[in-house]
N, C-alpha and C positions, 0 to 999 in steps of 0.2 A: 620610724618614719623614713621613707625612701628619699635619698638625696638625688636630685635631678642633675647633678654635676657630671660632665663627661669624664673628668679625671677619676671620679669615684667609680664610674662604670669600667674604665680601663683597669683600675686597681682591683675591682671585684673579679673581672675576667682573668687577670693575671693570678690572683689568689686561687681561683677555681682551677686553673691549669696546673698550678703548683700542687694543689691537693690531689688532683687526678694523677699527676706524675708520681707523687709519693705513694698513693694507693697502688699504682701499677708496680712500683719497685718493691713494695712490701708483700706482693703476691695477693693483693686484694682483688676487687672486681676489675675487670679489664675495661678501660675507657678508651673508646676510639681506636680499635685495633687496626683500622685503615688509615691511621694518622700518617701524614707525610712529614718527614723529619727535615726535609730540605726547605730552604727559603726562610724569610724573616717571619717573626711572630706577629700577631695582630697588633700588639703594642708598638713594635718596631715600625710596622706599616703606618700607624697613626702618627708616630713621631716624625717619620720621613715626610708624610703628607703635610704635617704642620710646618716643618722646616721649609718645604717647597712653597707653601702658601705665604710664609713670612718673606721669603726671598722674592717672590713675585710682587708683593706689596712694596718691598724696598726698591725693586727695579722700577716700578711705576712711579714712585716718589722721586727717584733719581731723574727720570725722563721729564717729570713735571718741573723739577727745579732747573733742568737744562733748558726748558722752554722759556723760563723767565730771562735767561741770559741770551736767548736766541740760538742756542747750540743744537736744537732739535726741531724737526719740522712738525707741522700739524698732524701729518699722517702718523709719525712716531708717537705723538702724544695720545692720539685717539686709539691706536693699537695697544699701547701700554695700559691705558685706563680700561679699555674693554677687556683685556686679558686679566687685569686685577679684579674687575667686576665678576667675571666668570669664576675666577678662583675663590672669591669671597662667597659667591652663591653656592659653590661646591662645598666649601668648608661648613657653611651654615646648614646645608642639607645633610651632610655626614653627621654633624653635631646633633641635629634633630633626630636622626635615625639611631644614633648611639644612645641618646637619652631615652627614646621610646623603647629600645631593646632592653635597657637597664630597668626601666619601669615594668616592662612585661616580665622580666626575670624575678623582680621583687614580688610581683603579684602571684607567682606560681606557688601552689601549695607544696609543702615539704613532705 
């Protein structure tokens, strides 16, 4: 049964990349001969985006707490909350797409 968990999707993707790299090193079939070796991996991109989303939420919480003590203006509060809302919507959208891609991969015939 397919697990709809985003972490499972990332782990499956990482495992597939490892298997492709091993096949390539063993002289097996060539996978992705046009692969770009520069830049972060997909898992690293997701981890970075997750860290940024958490940081954005923490910043929003900090501004909200400052508003209770009168240290921040209403404009700062609205800006921080709006930014956190956009970040959350983005994270939810990416999560949904990752889960859908994982489910599509699971449904593929072998």
